[in-house]
All heavy atoms as an XYZ file, in Angstrom:
897
protein
N       2.657     -8.310     20.936
C       1.618     -8.682     20.009
C       0.256     -8.188     20.513
O      -0.570     -7.785     19.702
C       1.596    -10.196     19.826
C       2.828    -10.746     19.156
S       2.994    -10.177     17.493
C       2.665    -11.638     16.618
N       0.062     -8.224     21.814
C      -1.221     -7.781     22.366
C      -1.448     -6.298     22.095
O      -2.559     -5.891     21.755
C      -1.284     -8.050     23.873
C      -1.420     -9.500     24.229
C      -1.474     -9.696     25.724
C      -1.529    -11.164     26.065
N      -1.562    -11.402     27.515
N      -0.394     -5.502     22.236
C      -0.526     -4.065     21.981
C      -0.846     -3.796     20.519
O      -1.670     -2.941     20.201
C       0.750     -3.324     22.378
C       0.980     -3.226     23.855
C       2.252     -2.452     24.163
C       2.493     -2.388     25.657
N       3.714     -1.648     25.982
N      -0.198     -4.527     19.637
C      -0.437     -4.355     18.209
C      -1.855     -4.789     17.844
O      -2.538     -4.104     17.079
C       0.587     -5.158     17.404
C       0.664     -4.887     15.913
C       0.908     -3.407     15.631
C       1.764     -5.711     15.290
N      -2.307     -5.895     18.406
C      -3.668     -6.355     18.148
C      -4.674     -5.325     18.646
O      -5.653     -5.033     17.943
C      -3.910     -7.710     18.822
C      -3.301     -8.865     18.059
C      -3.325    -10.176     18.815
C      -4.676    -10.591     19.310
N      -4.657    -11.907     19.966
N      -4.429     -4.753     19.798
C      -5.346     -3.738     20.334
C      -5.314     -2.471     19.485
O      -6.354     -1.878     19.198
C      -4.976     -3.428     21.779
N      -4.142     -2.053     19.074
C      -4.002     -0.833     18.277
C      -4.699     -0.963     16.925
O      -5.316     -0.025     16.434
C      -2.528     -0.526     18.076
C      -2.271      0.716     17.275
C      -0.800      0.997     17.169
N      -0.576      2.160     16.343
C       0.599      2.627     16.032
N       1.685      2.023     16.476
N       0.724      3.676     15.277
N      -4.577     -2.131     16.309
C      -5.157     -2.347     14.993
C      -6.592     -2.870     15.054
O      -7.237     -3.012     14.023
C      -4.308     -3.320     14.184
C      -3.050     -2.720     13.636
C      -2.680     -1.409     13.625
C      -1.996     -3.432     12.990
N      -1.463     -1.266     13.016
C      -1.022     -2.481     12.614
C      -1.777     -4.762     12.692
C       0.147     -2.836     11.958
C      -0.619     -5.115     12.038
C       0.335     -4.156     11.683
N      -7.068     -3.202     16.243
C      -8.413     -3.748     16.368
C      -8.533     -5.156     15.825
O      -9.585     -5.560     15.330
N      -7.457     -5.899     15.919
C      -7.414     -7.271     15.421
C      -7.860     -8.197     16.540
O      -7.472     -8.030     17.694
C      -5.984     -7.629     14.940
C      -5.867     -9.075     14.576
C      -5.598     -6.734     13.779
N      -8.673     -9.187     16.192
C      -9.258    -10.039     17.223
C      -8.527    -11.360     17.454
O      -8.685    -11.958     18.499
C     -10.728    -10.342     16.869
O     -10.766    -10.940     15.565
C     -11.561     -9.068     16.865
N      -7.737    -11.813     16.478
C      -7.094    -13.118     16.657
C      -5.653    -13.091     16.161
O      -5.279    -12.247     15.347
C      -7.869    -14.201     15.892
O      -7.712    -14.025     14.505
N      -4.888    -14.046     16.663
C      -3.513    -14.185     16.201
C      -3.469    -14.578     14.727
O      -2.582    -14.153     13.995
C      -2.766    -15.228     17.034
C      -2.467    -14.732     18.429
O      -2.403    -13.532     18.672
N      -2.316    -15.657     19.355
N      -4.434    -15.377     14.294
C      -4.492    -15.782     12.890
C      -4.663    -14.557     11.988
O      -3.975    -14.429     10.970
C      -5.638    -16.768     12.665
C      -5.791    -17.166     11.220
C      -4.900    -18.059     10.638
C      -6.810    -16.633     10.447
C      -5.023    -18.417      9.299
C      -6.940    -16.981      9.115
C      -6.050    -17.880      8.544
N      -5.563    -13.657     12.362
C      -5.767    -12.441     11.577
C      -4.487    -11.609     11.531
O      -4.132    -11.057     10.487
C      -6.921    -11.622     12.147
C      -7.286    -10.425     11.305
C      -8.413     -9.604     11.895
O      -8.827     -9.814     13.027
N      -8.903     -8.647     11.122
N      -3.783    -11.537     12.643
C      -2.530    -10.787     12.697
C      -1.483    -11.406     11.769
O      -0.785    -10.687     11.048
C      -2.008    -10.740     14.136
C      -0.894     -9.764     14.439
C      -1.316     -8.331     14.138
C      -0.477     -9.886     15.894
N      -1.404    -12.725     11.744
C      -0.461    -13.413     10.855
C      -0.817    -13.141      9.395
O       0.064    -12.868      8.572
C      -0.431    -14.931     11.152
C       0.311    -15.696     10.072
C       0.202    -15.190     12.505
N      -2.097    -13.174      9.069
C      -2.534    -12.900      7.695
C      -2.157    -11.469      7.310
O      -1.678    -11.223      6.195
C      -4.055    -13.139      7.537
C      -4.555    -12.627      6.190
C      -4.382    -14.618      7.688
N      -2.330    -10.520      8.209
C      -1.969     -9.120      7.946
C      -0.469     -8.996      7.688
O      -0.039     -8.309      6.758
C      -2.444     -8.223      9.095
C      -3.970     -8.113      9.064
C      -1.788     -6.844      9.035
C      -4.582     -7.488     10.299
N       0.339     -9.671      8.499
C       1.795     -9.653      8.287
C       2.155    -10.260      6.925
O       3.046     -9.762      6.231
C       2.520    -10.405      9.399
C       2.546     -9.683     10.724
C       2.601    -10.408     11.899
C       2.522     -8.304     10.808
C       2.643     -9.766     13.124
C       2.565     -7.653     12.025
C       2.621     -8.382     13.189
N       1.479    -11.332      6.555
C       1.737    -11.968      5.260
C       1.397    -11.012      4.125
O       2.144    -10.898      3.150
C       0.963    -13.302      5.140
C       1.578    -14.343      6.077
C       0.936    -13.812      3.708
C       0.769    -15.610      6.231
N       0.276    -10.300      4.250
C      -0.116     -9.346      3.208
C       0.922     -8.237      3.082
O       1.313     -7.868      1.970
C      -1.521     -8.768      3.487
C      -1.826     -7.583      2.581
C      -2.580     -9.850      3.315
N       1.398     -7.706      4.215
C       2.442     -6.683      4.157
C       3.702     -7.227      3.481
O       4.324     -6.543      2.661
C       2.793     -6.173      5.557
C       1.873     -5.098      6.071
C       1.192     -5.284      7.261
C       1.702     -3.907      5.390
C       0.356     -4.293      7.755
C       0.863     -2.912      5.867
C       0.184     -3.107      7.054
N       4.082     -8.448      3.804
C       5.291     -9.040      3.230
C       5.150     -9.251      1.721
O       6.053     -8.901      0.955
C       5.599    -10.371      3.921
N       4.026     -9.813      1.306
C       3.816    -10.060     -0.120
C       3.759     -8.738     -0.877
O       4.362     -8.606     -1.949
C       2.532    -10.888     -0.340
C       2.746    -12.309      0.174
C       2.129    -10.889     -1.812
C       1.491    -13.155      0.179
N       3.058     -7.765     -0.335
C       2.940     -6.469     -1.009
C       4.297     -5.801     -1.168
O       4.623     -5.282     -2.237
C       1.984     -5.545     -0.235
O       0.717     -6.188     -0.103
C       1.806     -4.224     -0.947
N       5.099     -5.824     -0.129
C       6.429     -5.230     -0.214
C       7.299     -5.929     -1.240
O       7.984     -5.286     -2.039
N       7.247     -7.245     -1.238
C       8.058     -8.008     -2.185
C       7.618     -7.785     -3.625
O       8.445     -7.572     -4.509
C       7.983     -9.504     -1.860
O       8.492     -9.749     -0.576
N       6.325     -7.823     -3.865
C       5.811     -7.649     -5.226
C       6.072     -6.232     -5.722
O       6.482     -6.033     -6.869
C       4.314     -8.017     -5.307
C       3.709     -7.606     -6.639
C       4.120     -9.499     -5.076
N       5.872     -5.238     -4.876
C       6.110     -3.865     -5.328
C       7.598     -3.633     -5.596
O       7.954     -2.939     -6.559
C       5.567     -2.848     -4.333
O       6.233     -2.933     -3.100
N       8.474     -4.215     -4.798
C       9.912     -4.097     -5.060
C      10.268     -4.797     -6.371
O      11.068     -4.285     -7.158
C      10.716     -4.696     -3.911
N       9.658     -5.948     -6.615
C       9.904     -6.692     -7.843
C       9.423     -5.908     -9.071
O      10.072     -5.898    -10.107
C       9.205     -8.056     -7.773
C       9.370     -8.889     -9.009
C      10.557     -9.571     -9.252
C       8.347     -8.985     -9.937
C      10.716    -10.342    -10.396
C       8.495     -9.747    -11.083
C       9.677    -10.419    -11.305
O       9.827    -11.175    -12.441
N       8.276     -5.248     -8.951
C       7.696     -4.511    -10.076
C       8.327     -3.136    -10.297
O       8.135     -2.545    -11.361
C       6.191     -4.327     -9.860
C       5.333     -5.575     -9.911
C       3.887     -5.224     -9.592
C       5.439     -6.249    -11.262
N       9.059     -2.627     -9.317
C       9.547     -1.254     -9.423
C      10.521     -1.056    -10.580
O      10.435     -0.057    -11.290
C      10.179     -0.801     -8.113
O      11.367     -1.492     -7.843
N      11.425     -1.988    -10.810
C      12.381     -1.798    -11.901
C      11.721     -1.856    -13.275
O      11.922     -0.944    -14.086
C      13.533     -2.802    -11.813
C      14.599     -2.510    -12.848
C      15.836     -3.317    -12.646
C      16.890     -2.862    -13.645
N      18.161     -3.472    -13.400
N      10.895     -2.884    -13.575
C      10.245     -2.876    -14.890
C       9.329     -1.663    -15.086
O       9.239     -1.115    -16.186
C       9.440     -4.167    -14.928
C       9.894     -4.984    -13.799
C      10.623     -4.115    -12.848
N       8.661     -1.240    -14.025
C       7.763     -0.090    -14.134
C       8.534      1.179    -14.467
O       8.168      1.918    -15.383
C       6.962      0.090    -12.841
C       6.122      1.326    -12.827
C       4.957      1.401    -13.577
C       6.497      2.421    -12.079
C       4.186      2.549    -13.581
C       5.736      3.573    -12.081
C       4.567      3.635    -12.826
N       9.608      1.432    -13.724
C      10.377      2.647    -13.986
C      11.064      2.595    -15.348
O      11.168      3.611    -16.023
C      11.410      2.908    -12.870
O      12.208      1.746    -12.681
C      10.730      3.292    -11.569
N      11.494      1.417    -15.756
C      12.085      1.277    -17.093
C      11.028      1.549    -18.161
O      11.301      2.239    -19.143
C      12.678     -0.129    -17.277
O      13.664     -0.351    -16.267
C      13.309     -0.294    -18.652
N       9.826      1.039    -17.960
C       8.738      1.240    -18.913
C       8.415      2.722    -19.113
O       8.163      3.163    -20.226
C       7.488      0.480    -18.456
C       6.292      0.703    -19.334
C       6.197      0.093    -20.579
C       5.256      1.533    -18.924
C       5.097      0.295    -21.400
C       4.154      1.749    -19.736
C       4.081      1.133    -20.961
O       2.988      1.344    -21.769
N       8.432      3.488    -18.009
C       8.114      4.921    -18.133
C       9.350      5.758    -18.458
O       9.277      6.984    -18.490
C       7.377      5.462    -16.897
C       8.217      5.347    -15.625
C       6.034      4.776    -16.718
C       7.603      6.013    -14.405
N      10.473      5.098    -18.683
C      11.665      5.797    -19.156
C      12.594      6.321    -18.080
O      13.467      7.135    -18.363
N      12.432      5.849    -16.866
C      13.328      6.260    -15.784
C      14.390      5.187    -15.586
O      14.080      4.064    -15.214
C      12.555      6.461    -14.479
C      11.411      7.467    -14.499
C      10.683      7.458    -13.174
C      11.927      8.852    -14.811
N      15.646      5.526    -15.863
C      16.744      4.580    -15.679
C      17.874      5.272    -14.930
O      17.935      6.501    -14.857
C      17.277      4.062    -17.028
O      17.841      5.162    -17.742
C      16.182      3.405    -17.846
N      18.783      4.468    -14.414
C      19.932      5.047    -13.716
C      20.856      5.759    -14.694
O      21.601      6.659    -14.312
C      20.687      3.976    -12.928
O      21.124      2.959    -13.783
N      20.797      5.364    -15.951
C      21.624      6.027    -16.970
C      21.203      7.477    -17.191
O      22.051      8.353    -17.343
C      21.541      5.282    -18.305
C      22.160      3.898    -18.227
O      23.033      3.689    -17.357
O      21.764      3.036    -19.033
N      19.891      7.723    -17.215
C      19.458      9.090    -17.480
C      19.174      9.919    -16.229
O      18.970     11.113    -16.325
C      18.247      9.130    -18.433
C      17.023      8.449    -17.879
O      16.970      8.089    -16.712
N      16.040      8.251    -18.735
N      19.179      9.291    -15.050
C      18.912     10.045    -13.822
C      20.081     10.065    -12.842
O      20.070     10.849    -11.903
C      17.673      9.480    -13.115
C      16.344      9.689    -13.826
C      15.241      8.958    -13.092
C      16.018     11.161    -13.925
N      21.037      9.178    -13.010
C      22.171      9.130    -12.092
C      21.755      8.766    -10.679
O      20.966      7.857    -10.470
N      22.271      9.519     -9.718
C      21.996      9.211     -8.306
C      20.545      9.488     -7.921
O      20.074      8.999     -6.893
C      22.943      9.990     -7.389
C      22.731     11.477     -7.451
C      23.311     12.351     -8.313
C      21.863     12.244     -6.625
N      22.866     13.618     -8.086
C      21.967     13.594     -7.041
C      21.006     11.942     -5.574
C      21.250     14.615     -6.449
C      20.296     12.968     -4.979
C      20.416     14.284     -5.410
N      19.804     10.229     -8.722
C      18.391     10.502     -8.434
C      17.480      9.311     -8.759
O      16.310      9.305     -8.386
C      17.910     11.714     -9.233
C      18.389     13.067     -8.758
C      17.948     14.142     -9.742
C      17.873     13.357     -7.370
N      18.029      8.317     -9.444
C      17.212      7.189     -9.894
C      16.499      6.486     -8.740
O      15.288      6.264     -8.799
C      18.074      6.190    -10.670
C      17.364      4.910    -11.004
C      16.338      4.900    -11.948
C      17.705      3.710    -10.391
C      15.675      3.722    -12.267
C      17.049      2.539    -10.707
C      16.039      2.548    -11.637
O      15.386      1.389    -11.945
N      17.226      6.125     -7.692
C      16.605      5.349     -6.614
C      15.582      6.147     -5.814
O      14.498      5.622     -5.522
C      17.668      4.696     -5.728
C      18.326      3.541     -6.419
C      19.596      3.670     -6.943
C      17.661      2.340     -6.583
C      20.193      2.617     -7.609
C      18.244      1.279     -7.250
C      19.521      1.412     -7.760
N      15.848      7.408     -5.445
C      14.776      8.161     -4.780
C      13.530      8.331     -5.662
O      12.406      8.189     -5.180
C      15.416      9.519     -4.481
C      16.875      9.271     -4.490
C      17.105      8.144     -5.450
N      13.733      8.589     -6.936
C      12.590      8.739     -7.838
C      11.882      7.401     -8.027
O      10.654      7.337     -8.111
C      13.034      9.362     -9.173
C      13.433     10.822     -8.934
C      11.942      9.262    -10.225
C      14.015     11.521    -10.126
N      12.647      6.312     -8.063
C      12.052      4.978     -8.183
C      11.164      4.673     -6.978
O      10.058      4.146     -7.126
C      13.163      3.945     -8.307
C      12.698      2.535     -8.488
C      13.883      1.634     -8.751
N      13.558      0.247     -8.484
C      14.412     -0.742     -8.612
N      15.646     -0.512     -9.007
N      14.054     -1.964     -8.342
N      11.614      5.040     -5.791
C      10.798      4.833     -4.592
C       9.519      5.656     -4.639
O       8.439      5.178     -4.273
C      11.596      5.171     -3.337
C      12.708      4.198     -2.980
C      13.538      4.747     -1.830
C      12.128      2.841     -2.629
N       9.629      6.889     -5.072
C       8.447      7.750     -5.166
C       7.491      7.225     -6.239
O       6.271      7.228     -6.049
C       8.864      9.210     -5.447
C       9.591      9.772     -4.228
C       7.669     10.068     -5.815
C      10.310     11.085     -4.484
N       8.028      6.760     -7.352
C       7.193      6.265     -8.445
C       6.450      4.989     -8.073
O       5.315      4.776     -8.508
C       8.052      6.024     -9.689
N       7.052      4.143     -7.278
C       6.424      2.868     -6.940
C       5.444      3.003     -5.774
O       4.591      2.131     -5.563
C       7.497      1.786     -6.655
C       6.916      0.385     -6.824
C       8.085      1.942     -5.281
C       6.468      0.068     -8.208
N       5.486      4.089     -5.048
C       4.619      4.276     -3.882
C       3.133      4.089     -4.204
O       2.442      3.358     -3.484
C       4.881      5.640     -3.230
C       4.063      5.881     -2.019
C       4.356      5.251     -0.828
C       2.980      6.744     -2.065
C       3.589      5.463      0.302
C       2.214      6.970     -0.951
C       2.509      6.331      0.233
N       2.595      4.723     -5.255
C       1.163      4.502     -5.538
C       0.835      3.044     -5.876
O      -0.237      2.545     -5.525
C       0.873      5.400     -6.740
C       2.003      6.354     -6.810
C       3.178      5.703     -6.163
N       1.756      2.375     -6.536
C       1.526      0.967     -6.863
C       1.482      0.133     -5.581
O       0.654     -0.766     -5.440
C       2.603      0.451     -7.839
C       2.430      1.161     -9.176
C       2.543     -1.055     -7.998
C       3.511      0.888    -10.173
N       2.341      0.444     -4.628
C       2.328     -0.261     -3.345
C       0.979     -0.100     -2.655
O       0.424     -1.062     -2.123
C       3.453      0.258     -2.439
C       3.435     -0.365     -1.071
C       4.042     -1.589     -0.851
C       2.801      0.257     -0.001
C       4.017     -2.185      0.398
C       2.764     -0.324      1.241
C       3.377     -1.541      1.442
O       3.336     -2.132      2.667
N       0.445      1.110     -2.691
C      -0.825      1.376     -2.020
C      -1.957      0.558     -2.642
O      -2.788     -0.010     -1.931
C      -1.166      2.869     -2.078
C      -0.119      3.780     -1.486
C       0.298      3.390     -0.090
O      -0.524      3.087      0.756
N       1.588      3.360      0.146
N      -1.980      0.502     -3.959
C      -3.019     -0.278     -4.653
C      -2.842     -1.763     -4.369
O      -3.814     -2.471     -4.076
C      -2.983      0.004     -6.172
C      -3.883     -0.942     -6.928
C      -3.355      1.455     -6.442
N      -1.606     -2.236     -4.425
C      -1.346     -3.653     -4.160
C      -1.717     -4.026     -2.725
O      -2.205     -5.140     -2.480
C       0.115     -3.989     -4.421
C       0.559     -4.028     -5.872
C       2.073     -4.240     -5.962
C      -0.174     -5.094     -6.644
N      -1.495     -3.131     -1.790
C      -1.809     -3.414     -0.390
C      -3.295     -3.697     -0.224
O      -3.683     -4.688      0.409
C      -1.376     -2.243      0.495
C      -1.438     -2.450      1.992
C      -0.503     -3.576      2.412
C      -1.060     -1.165      2.708
N      -4.129     -2.873     -0.813
C      -5.575     -3.089     -0.725
C      -5.980     -4.330     -1.517
O      -6.816     -5.120     -1.070
C      -6.340     -1.835     -1.195
C      -7.830     -2.081     -1.217
C      -6.024     -0.652     -0.290
N      -5.370     -4.530     -2.684
C      -5.689     -5.704     -3.511
C      -5.348     -7.001     -2.790
O      -6.183     -7.910     -2.698
C      -4.942     -5.633     -4.842
C      -5.104     -6.854     -5.750
C      -6.527     -6.964     -6.258
C      -4.122     -6.791     -6.896
N      -4.131     -7.110     -2.267
C      -3.757     -8.329     -1.552
C      -4.552     -8.479     -0.260
O      -4.876     -9.597      0.148
C      -2.252     -8.377     -1.271
C      -1.435     -8.685     -2.489
C      -0.410     -7.836     -2.884
C      -1.666     -9.808     -3.243
C       0.350     -8.107     -4.005
C      -0.916    -10.097     -4.372
C       0.089     -9.242     -4.751
N      -4.874     -7.364      0.385
C      -5.741     -7.425      1.557
C      -7.086     -8.028      1.201
O      -7.632     -8.868      1.930
N      -7.639     -7.622      0.065
C      -8.904     -8.182     -0.409
C      -8.763     -9.677     -0.683
O      -9.612    -10.482     -0.280
C      -9.361     -7.439     -1.667
C     -10.543     -8.057     -2.338
C     -11.817     -7.877     -1.823
C     -10.383     -8.826     -3.476
C     -12.914     -8.457     -2.441
C     -11.469     -9.414     -4.101
C     -12.749     -9.227     -3.577
N      -7.699    -10.050     -1.398
C      -7.500    -11.460     -1.750
C      -7.334    -12.353     -0.525
O      -7.704    -13.533     -0.557
C      -6.294    -11.611     -2.680
C      -6.442    -10.998     -4.066
C      -5.127    -11.106     -4.841
C      -7.576    -11.653     -4.833
N      -6.796    -11.794      0.548
C      -6.593    -12.572      1.775
C      -7.725    -12.370      2.782
O      -7.615    -12.765      3.937
C      -5.253    -12.217      2.420
C      -4.079    -12.908      1.780
C      -3.508    -12.412      0.618
C      -3.548    -14.057      2.337
C      -2.438    -13.045      0.023
C      -2.474    -14.701      1.754
C      -1.917    -14.190      0.589
N      -8.809    -11.735      2.347
C      -9.978    -11.580      3.217
C      -9.841    -10.497      4.270
O     -10.568    -10.508      5.260
N      -8.942     -9.556      4.072
C      -8.707     -8.502      5.063
C      -8.920     -7.111      4.458
O      -8.275     -6.150      4.841
C      -7.284     -8.614      5.617
C      -7.014     -9.886      6.362
C      -7.888    -10.007      7.595
O      -8.067     -9.051      8.339
N      -8.447    -11.183      7.808
N      -9.862     -7.011      3.512
C     -10.085     -5.737      2.839
C     -10.439     -4.629      3.819
O      -9.909     -3.520      3.721
C     -11.188     -5.871      1.784
C     -11.514     -4.563      1.122
C     -10.688     -4.071      0.123
C     -12.607     -3.815      1.511
C     -10.964     -2.851     -0.483
C     -12.897     -2.608      0.910
C     -12.073     -2.121     -0.094
N     -11.335     -4.896      4.745
C     -11.774     -3.859      5.699
C     -10.589     -3.282      6.473
O     -10.475     -2.068      6.621
C     -12.805     -4.425      6.683
C     -14.097     -4.845      6.036
C     -14.899     -3.659      5.521
O     -14.843     -2.591      6.142
O     -15.578     -3.820      4.489
N      -9.713     -4.160      6.945
C      -8.544     -3.696      7.698
C      -7.651     -2.829      6.825
O      -7.251     -1.738      7.213
C      -7.733     -4.878      8.249
C      -6.436     -4.456      8.861
C      -6.398     -3.978     10.152
C      -5.250     -4.497      8.128
C      -5.203     -3.555     10.721
C      -4.056     -4.078      8.686
C      -4.038     -3.609      9.987
N      -7.329     -3.317      5.628
C      -6.378     -2.589      4.787
C      -6.984     -1.330      4.179
O      -6.264     -0.363      3.947
C      -5.773     -3.506      3.723
C      -4.729     -4.408      4.297
C      -5.019     -5.725      4.576
C      -3.481     -3.921      4.605
C      -4.057     -6.548      5.143
C      -2.502     -4.733      5.166
C      -2.797     -6.051      5.434
N      -8.281     -1.316      3.932
C      -8.896     -0.093      3.426
C      -8.873      0.976      4.515
O      -8.559      2.139      4.258
C     -10.302     -0.371      2.923
C     -10.964      0.847      2.366
C     -12.155      1.362      2.741
C     -10.480      1.717      1.325
N     -12.434      2.487      2.006
C     -11.417      2.732      1.133
C      -9.328      1.728      0.543
C     -11.258      3.750      0.202
C      -9.158      2.748     -0.384
C     -10.118      3.738     -0.546
N      -9.184      0.606      5.749
C      -9.104      1.558      6.861
C      -7.659      2.007      7.074
O      -7.389      3.190      7.319
C      -9.665      0.925      8.138
N      -6.713      1.084      6.974
C      -5.290      1.399      7.112
C      -4.858      2.382      6.037
O      -4.144      3.355      6.305
C      -4.481      0.093      7.015
C      -3.025      0.244      7.289
C      -2.540      0.139      8.576
C      -2.126      0.463      6.257
C      -1.179      0.265      8.839
C      -0.775      0.600      6.496
C      -0.297      0.498      7.797
N      -5.307      2.145      4.808
C      -4.960      3.007      3.680
C      -5.514      4.417      3.869
O      -4.819      5.407      3.638
C      -5.506      2.390      2.387
C      -5.039      3.068      1.142
C      -3.563      2.887      0.918
O      -3.027      1.835      1.254
O      -2.950      3.832      0.399
N      -6.772      4.522      4.265
C      -7.380      5.837      4.481
C      -6.655      6.602      5.581
O      -6.396      7.796      5.446
C      -8.866      5.689      4.816
C      -9.693      5.244      3.628
C     -11.178      5.294      3.896
C     -11.593      4.276      4.911
N     -13.058      4.187      5.065
N      -6.302      5.895      6.645
C      -5.582      6.544      7.737
C      -4.212      7.033      7.262
O      -3.784      8.141      7.604
C      -5.426      5.565      8.909
C      -4.799      6.166     10.133
C      -4.762      5.165     11.271
C      -4.115      5.763     12.485
N      -4.038      4.821     13.593
N      -3.529      6.220      6.472
C      -2.216      6.607      5.958
C      -2.333      7.820      5.038
O      -1.533      8.754      5.125
C      -1.561      5.442      5.206
C      -0.151      5.751      4.771
S       0.669      4.496      3.755
C       0.015      2.978      4.292
N      -3.305      7.802      4.144
C      -3.491      8.931      3.234
C      -3.780     10.217      4.010
O      -3.243     11.277      3.679
C      -4.620      8.638      2.246
C      -4.312      7.620      1.158
C      -5.576      7.247      0.401
C      -3.250      8.147      0.215
N      -4.614     10.121      5.011
C      -4.939     11.317      5.802
C      -3.729     11.815      6.580
O      -3.530     13.021      6.714
C      -6.113     11.024      6.714
C      -7.401     10.903      5.932
C      -8.633     10.798      6.799
N      -9.805     10.817      5.947
C     -10.615      9.762      5.765
N     -10.394      8.629      6.405
N     -11.651      9.853      4.960
N      -2.896     10.914      7.059
C      -1.710     11.349      7.800
C      -0.679     11.998      6.878
O       0.149     12.779      7.326
C      -1.077     10.176      8.552
O      -0.484      9.272      7.659
N      -0.753     11.679      5.577
C       0.159     12.276      4.599
C      -0.458     13.509      3.938
O       0.052     14.001      2.940
C       0.517     11.243      3.527
C       1.317     10.107      4.074
S       1.558      8.726      2.937
C       1.649      9.476      1.369
N      -1.575     13.973      4.486
C      -2.294     15.138      3.948
C      -2.832     14.867      2.544
O      -2.973     15.778      1.746
C      -1.427     16.406      3.948
C      -0.826     16.740      5.291
C      -1.898     17.012      6.319
C      -1.260     17.433      7.631
N      -1.998     17.019      8.779
N      -3.129     13.611      2.257
C      -3.735     13.219      0.991
C      -5.132     12.648      1.238
O      -5.638     11.832      0.467
C      -2.866     12.174      0.276
C      -1.469     12.625     -0.128
C      -0.659     11.450     -0.652
C      -1.547     13.729     -1.166
N      -5.754     13.111      2.310
C      -7.073     12.608      2.682
C      -8.136     12.856      1.637
O      -9.150     12.166      1.611
N      -7.922     13.838      0.760
C      -8.901     14.107     -0.291
C      -9.100     12.887     -1.188
O     -10.184     12.684     -1.737
C      -8.499     15.332     -1.124
C      -7.221     15.165     -1.895
C      -7.232     14.686     -3.192
C      -6.000     15.493     -1.313
C      -6.048     14.534     -3.900
C      -4.813     15.351     -2.013
C      -4.838     14.862     -3.314
N      -8.068     12.049     -1.318
C      -8.189     10.831     -2.130
C      -9.139      9.854     -1.440
O     -10.050      9.305     -2.065
C      -6.812     10.186     -2.369
C      -5.910     11.142     -3.148
C      -6.949      8.843     -3.089
C      -4.462     10.706     -3.231
N      -8.936      9.638     -0.145
C      -9.817      8.746      0.613
C     -11.234      9.294      0.632
O     -12.202      8.539      0.482
C      -9.287      8.570      2.034
N     -11.370     10.602      0.782
C     -12.705     11.216      0.793
C     -13.411     11.010     -0.538
O     -14.614     10.761     -0.584
C     -12.610     12.709      1.114
C     -12.109     12.959      2.522
O     -12.185     12.089      3.380
N     -11.586     14.135      2.754
N     -12.667     11.126     -1.645
C     -13.250     10.931     -2.966
C     -13.787      9.510     -3.107
O     -14.896      9.305     -3.596
C     -12.208     11.220     -4.053
C     -12.755     11.121     -5.431
C     -13.413     12.078     -6.131
C     -12.711      9.965     -6.284
N     -13.773     11.600     -7.373
C     -13.355     10.306     -7.493
C     -12.184      8.693     -6.144
C     -13.487      9.411     -8.545
C     -12.314      7.807     -7.194
C     -12.964      8.162     -8.378
N     -13.001      8.515     -2.666
C     -13.453      7.131     -2.750
C     -14.667      6.892     -1.874
O     -15.605      6.200     -2.259
C     -12.338      6.148     -2.369
C     -11.396      5.850     -3.498
C     -10.117      6.365     -3.503
C     -11.790      5.047     -4.545
C      -9.243      6.100     -4.537
C     -10.921      4.757     -5.592
C      -9.655      5.275     -5.581
N     -14.667      7.457     -0.674
C     -15.819      7.286      0.222
C     -17.064      7.919     -0.377
O     -18.152      7.350     -0.306
C     -15.504      7.877      1.590
C     -14.567      7.046      2.401
C     -14.229      7.679      3.738
O     -14.449      8.898      3.918
O     -13.746      6.933      4.603
N     -16.921      9.111     -0.942
C     -18.058      9.809     -1.524
C     -18.628      9.037     -2.711
O     -19.831      8.865     -2.828
C     -17.643     11.219     -1.965
C     -18.793     12.065     -2.510
C     -18.306     13.437     -2.896
C     -17.798     13.333     -4.322
N     -17.456     14.606     -4.943
N     -17.766      8.541     -3.579
C     -18.213      7.824     -4.765
C     -18.710      6.416     -4.471
O     -19.541      5.899     -5.191
C     -17.111      7.796     -5.831
C     -16.898      9.162     -6.436
O     -17.859      9.887     -6.646
N     -15.674      9.507     -6.696
N     -18.222      5.793     -3.428
C     -18.704      4.447     -3.099
C     -20.067      4.520     -2.410
O     -20.844      3.577     -2.480
C     -17.703      3.710     -2.218
O     -17.627      4.317     -0.950
N     -20.383      5.639     -1.769
C     -21.687      5.761     -1.101
C     -22.804      6.042     -2.094
O     -23.969      5.871     -1.776
C     -21.639      6.854     -0.044
O     -21.422      8.126     -0.659
N     -22.479      6.441     -3.325
C     -23.497      6.704     -4.343
C     -24.082      5.420     -4.915
O     -25.133      5.425     -5.499
C     -22.897      7.536     -5.492
C     -22.613      8.957     -5.112
C     -22.062      9.708     -6.302
C     -21.727     11.141     -5.922
N     -21.168     11.877     -7.073
N     -23.371      4.318     -4.759
C     -23.823      3.061     -5.373
C     -24.804      2.347     -4.524
O     -25.113      2.205     -3.569
C     -22.616      2.161     -5.652
C     -21.720      2.794     -6.665
C     -20.437      1.985     -6.863
O     -20.208      0.988     -6.204
N     -19.605      2.434     -7.766
């Protein structure tokens, strides 16, 4: 736990527990929403066969990212999750998204 707290820059065990709770809730909610979302956009196992689950995972990924920041905000950990999100986007070579948000938020 000490290594994780140091790596994430977390100062207390309580903050670490809240972060774990946010990850758990986000994962559960995004998994719960994935089937109705894919059905709504017309992706079903009937029309995709074995490709359904990989495509479902890819389709729900952006929703997970938004929910992670949203639940982080609701639990008072927006700064941590926004930094986490930007780091993840940059590691996936999608840093232009984080840069766009940073550029547009500094104009206000």
